[in-house]
C-alpha positions, 0 to 999 in steps of 0.5 A: 462459493456464494457470489454476491448479489449486487443489490444487497450490499454497498460493495456490489453497488460500488462495482455497478457504479464503476461500470465493472464487467463480470469476469466470473463464470460458474458451471455446476461445481466449477468456477472460472475467472478470466483476466480482464487485461488478457481475456484469453487467460482463464483459470478454473477452480473446482469446489463442492458447491458453487452458487451464482447470485450475481444476476437472474433474481427479483424481489418478492412482496416480502423483500426476499430475493428469489429466482427470476424464472426456471431458466435462472441459475440464481441461488438465494439465501434459502438455497445456501441454507439448504445445502450448508446451514441444514448440514450444520444443524444435522451435525449438531443434533447428531453430536458432532462439532460443526464450524462454518467459516466465511472468507472473502474480500470486503464487500464480496458478500460474506457478511451477507451470506452469514448474517444477511440483510433485511428480509434476506436472512443469512445462515447464522440467524436461520440456524439459530431459529431452526435449532429451537424448533424441534426442541419444543416437543421433545420429552425425556430429554433436556436441551441446554443452549448457550450463546456467546459472541466475540470479536477479534481485533488487533489480536485482542478478544472483545466480548460483544455481550458485555457492556464493560470493556476490559483493557487489553481484551480477554485472555485466551487460556489453555485447558487439558480437557477443553483446549483453548478457551476465552477466560471470562467470556460471557456464556448466555443460556437461551431457551428461544430464538427470540433471546438469541435474536436480541443477543445478536442485536446487543452484540452488534450494537456493542461492536458498532460502538467499539468500532467507532471509539477504536476508529476501526472498521468491521472489515478488519475484525473477525466475529465469532458466534459460538453456540454450545448445544447439549442434549441430556437423555434423562432415561439413559443418563447419556449426554451429547454435546456439540459446539457450533462455530459461526465465523465471519472473517476479516476482509481477505485484502488484509492478508496480503503484504502488498499494503506495504509495497514501496514502504520502508515500514511494514504493517503491524503484525497484529493487523493481519496476523490471524488471517495470515496464520489461518492461511499457514495452518490451512497450507500445513494441513493440506500438505499433511492430507497429501501425505507430506511430512509437516513438523509443525502446524502453527495453531498457537501463532494467533488468537483466531487459530487457537480458538479454531484449532479443534475446528481446523484440525481436530474434531469438527465438520468444517465448511468454508464459504469463499465469497467472491466479487464478479467485478473486473476491478476486483480481479486480483482479490477474487483470484487470491480468494479462489486460490486460498479456498482451493488450498482449504479443499485439500484439508481432511477432517475427522469428526466424532460424536461427543457423548458422555456415559458415566463409567459406573453405569457402563460397568459390567454386572453391577450388584443390585444394591450398588446399582440402586445407590448409583442410580440414586446418585445419578438422579441427584446429580441430574437434579442438581444439573437441572437446578443449576441450568434453571437458575442460569436460565432464569438469570438470563431471562431477567436480563433479556427482559430488561433489554426487551424493555429498553428496546420497547422504550427505544421504539416508543421514543422513535415514534415521538422524537427526532433522532440521529441514526448512525451510518457505518461503512459496514451495512451490518453496523449501519442504523444500529445506534440511535441518539434521540434529540429530546425537547430543549437543548442537548449537548453532544460530545465525548464527555459523559455529562452530555445528553448525547455521548459520542465517541470518535476521532475529532469529537471533542468533550463539548462538540455541538448543541442540538436544540429542539423547540417549536417543532424544529431542530437546530445544531450549533457547533462549538468553537473550532469543532468540525460539523458537516451538513450535507457535505458542507462544513458549518460554523453557525446555528443551522436548521436540520431537515428530515434526512439531512446528512450530518458528519461530526468530527473526522468521520462520525456519520449520522442520518438525521431522522426528523419528527414523525410528521416529516417522515415519509415511506422513503427507503433509507437504504440509499443514504449509505456510507458511500452516499455521504462520501460522494456528497462530501467529495462533490462539495469539495469540487471533486467529481467524475466530471473532473476526472474526465469521461471517455465516452465509449460506444454506449456513451457510458463513462470509462470504467477506469475513471469511475474506479479511481473516483470510488477509490478517492471517496473510499480513502477520503474518510481515512485521510480525514482520520489520519489528519486528526490523529496527526493533530492530536499526536502533534505530528504536524502532518497534513495529508491531501488526496490527489489523482496521479496522472489526471492530465498526464500522457506518455511519449505518444500522447496517450493518457497514462493510467490514473491512480489515487495518491496521498500528498503529505506535507510537514507544516513545520518544515514544508517538506513534502512526500507522495504516498501511494494508495497501498503505502497510505493504507499501510501507514494508516494501520500503523498510525492507529496502533500508535493512536490506540496507545495514546488513548490508553495513556501509554508512552507513544514515543517511537524512533524515526525508523519506526514512526509511521508519521515520519519519512526521510526527505525524498525527491518529488515529481512536479510535472512534465513537458512534452517536446515533439521531435518531428522537426528533427526527422527533417533536420530542423531546429527546435526552439521551445518555450513550453509549459511544465504541467503537473498531474492535474494539468496545471502549470508548474513552470515554463521551460526554455529548451532548444534541440538542434541537429548538428554535425559530428563536431557540433556544428549547427546545421543550416537551412541547406541541411534540411531534408524533405523526406526523413527516409533520406536519413536512413542508414546515415549518422544523425547528430543533435544537441539538447540545450536546456536553457532555463526554467521560469516561475517554478511554483515549487520554489515560489512556495519555499525558496530553500528548495531546489529543482532538477530536470531529467529526460530520456532519449530513445532507448538510452538505458538511463535518464539524464539529469541536469545539475541541481539548482537551488533557491532560484525561482527562475533557474538557469540551467545552461546544459548541452548534451550531444547525441549521436545515432551512428546508423539511423534505423526505421525504428529511430526515424519512426520515434522522431516522427511520432514521439515526444521527448518527455522532460520531467521536473523534479523537486529537491528538498535536501541533499541526501545520498540515502535514496536511489534517485539522488544516488543516481544523480550524484554518482552520474555527476561525479562520474561525468566530472571525473570523465572530463578530468580523464579526457584532459589527462589523456590530452596531456599524455598525448602532449608528453608523447609528442615531446618525447618524439621530438626529444628522440629526433634531437638525440638522433641528430646529435648522435650523427653530429658527434660521429662527424666531429673531428678530434682536432677541430675546435674554435676559439673565441676571444672576449674583452672584459669591460676593463680592457683585460683580455681573456683567452678561452680554449675549448679542447676537442672531445676524446672518443671516450668522452663522446661515448659517455655523453652519448650514453648519458643521452641514451640513459635519459631516454630510457629513464623517460620511457620508463617513467612514461611506461609506469604512468601508462600502467597507472592510468590503465588502473585508473581507467579500470576504476573509472569504468567500474564506477561508471557501470556501478548501479544502485540497488533496484530495491527501495532498501535503506540498508542496501542504499547505505551500503551502496553509498559507502562503497561508491564513496570508497571507490571515488576516494581510491580513484582520486588518490590513484589519479593524483598519485599517477600524475605526481609520480610522472611529474617527479620522474620528469623533473628528476630526468630534466635535473640530471640532464642539466647537471650532465650538460653543465 
């Protein structure tokens, strides 16, 4: 497992700049890794070989990295070739197929191990060179070497030796004899390493051009170099044939599904299908090797595994190089790579020599005459093979000579004219393309009519004009065309200086190399891709200083801060490309990089972990979204797929559910305010007017809030209730009220008045946050909400919380009413349940009143019964009334008989029974209502951000609320009807 040398490629220099610590150790064939967050937690993996190349090296006069001394454990490119590359060569000479796979995270050193850099050549060029050395002096043998170079990107096969690109890529077909093969792939005969070297340069140039025009980095594609090596033994008429596959796999971080964390969409299947399938194949083969029964090995699920089927599970000796980064910031990726490689180590391979012996020659006891005829036919066949091979070789030699002439011409022009040198994220692809600025004016752009034709996002047909006159070069952008010089956008004619950094369009980076007289011996390697992006960030005012530096004991910057900075500059070009795609596809989105928690702290005042996020704004609707780094990268890949269809002239319409440029409305966290609670520990009132600060430490609003200690019934405490020592409150009940009055000058509402806000906070160990009611269209929103809190038995922990913690009040921005999302569901459900709870309390008060009335009626009934028992049959009264016309009317009331008295008493008893029955039914119904309320209260939204589950939860809540309301209304209505009926019957009886 080669462990990357930190000075050989940009990934390692980025890690060094970030102040990373080494989390890898190696001992013989074992590799150990410890968790930087938990140093005592270590995992150890054992492989056939383990190479340490992180330290203990120096550079010799030729630029080769060599061991610094006898005590150094450094393993360079020579040692890796000796142990691995030489074995591949030996296998090829013996007639075995051989495959070498390089797997690892982008920037971990796999391309360095396979291709190399500068004088430190990798396995591929050295294997190719060493293959031809023994061929020169062999007699009675013929050797045929053919070379092919392809790239697999987005499940499309691109021939890197062909100038013409076939739409949709080359097709992978299957043959019964040779298995899977690429139809139409250019196989070039070679008779020297010099030819292979030129072919690799040509393939790299085409790969660079393709990556620019397709807006794809090499870290997302697999490169496969195949060398077919045939040995023909002329005396014996025996042929040995071997195939050498040298595979530089795409970055292993693409295999993870975490790129789509927290996203309703999932990354396109084509982006990481090959690596995922390769892992599945390896797992299945490992299970087979361990004796498990496996029904299916998914070779056919991806292009890569189809082409490598023989190498992985058939006739091949196969080696996997797992390149790992030693940096703590790459811990997760490194651990994943080690686990992946460990699975591969369980796979068993069975290889055999590929020979061909004619059946006629091998037959027993042929007749002399027949033997002479067969020998004559074989000689003729061999001669035809030689003629065919010589013809193919001559054609390849002519093409090579033309390329050599073009390279010679290019070198002459480099010594005469200034030129632009391409800078790519992959150092293997940097410095490959050169665009010469000849005398006079030359236009640059997408159009083929330009003197310099450039492909890439944001480059228009006529983008800019270079002028080379009187020993100086100037550049003039066309109208509205983006040109950046040394990090600063320009709009007018600008003179270029030697080693100026030029960015055209969204992210096409070039280093300007001036006239020969201006050039020095300065090493251009420092002007890499990261240099361009850091310069661009600095020009925009973003630097490590802005992030804030925490000085350690050694005075060095905080590694976590530097890691965020490098994440930022890594995402800068991706955001620029996403903005350009949005513009060309008319999606009206504007994406901006931000640093989350840049100036935020927790409830105890400690800084929160900083991370890079992407703020997305719809320029038409002013709606805002916040995407995590993982979600943005996931969306960027999906955007590229849509954009590629657009470039191919296909229909790019997709529904909203599958559109990477669209998301439903969401709630945005605007900022936080910290209210320190120490005063409450002394029973003192807090009256705060505090700033709500966003993640960048800028004021978002002013919050007016009071926190007042009080009695259990809500009476505010005065000065006499203060305590000198908080321990006086230990074990006592503590009550206080939080009163949120107003939120002033909210920027969120100042920008777009149609928006709304909501405030949330959580006290001590409450399981859920509490939220105020939403307020819309009011920049100085009045909240006026009071919540009463009680701690029934104040503990040491609670008192410590009051003295050392702050209440974090979060301000949330609302953009629309939507119950589809978790947050709004929580808010809506909480508010509805709160309203229903108030109604229920009111009903309980009314019920208690009805109970009092019932008790009074019962007492009246008892009193009346007692009077009836004392009533004498002959006792009566007469009243005389005079009418207005003087006529006297005599009214006589007859005494009640005993039977009539019993009937009246029975009536009263019957009314009491009816009323008690009505109350009983009402109580029963209210118990059902209470159960429904508790079910609503404890119903929680799904924790997963799953739209389907949220829809289901919302629908269920809606039905439950409807049933609750209907049951409540029905119970009240029935009680009213029963009481009205009883009263009516009682009145009729009295009459």
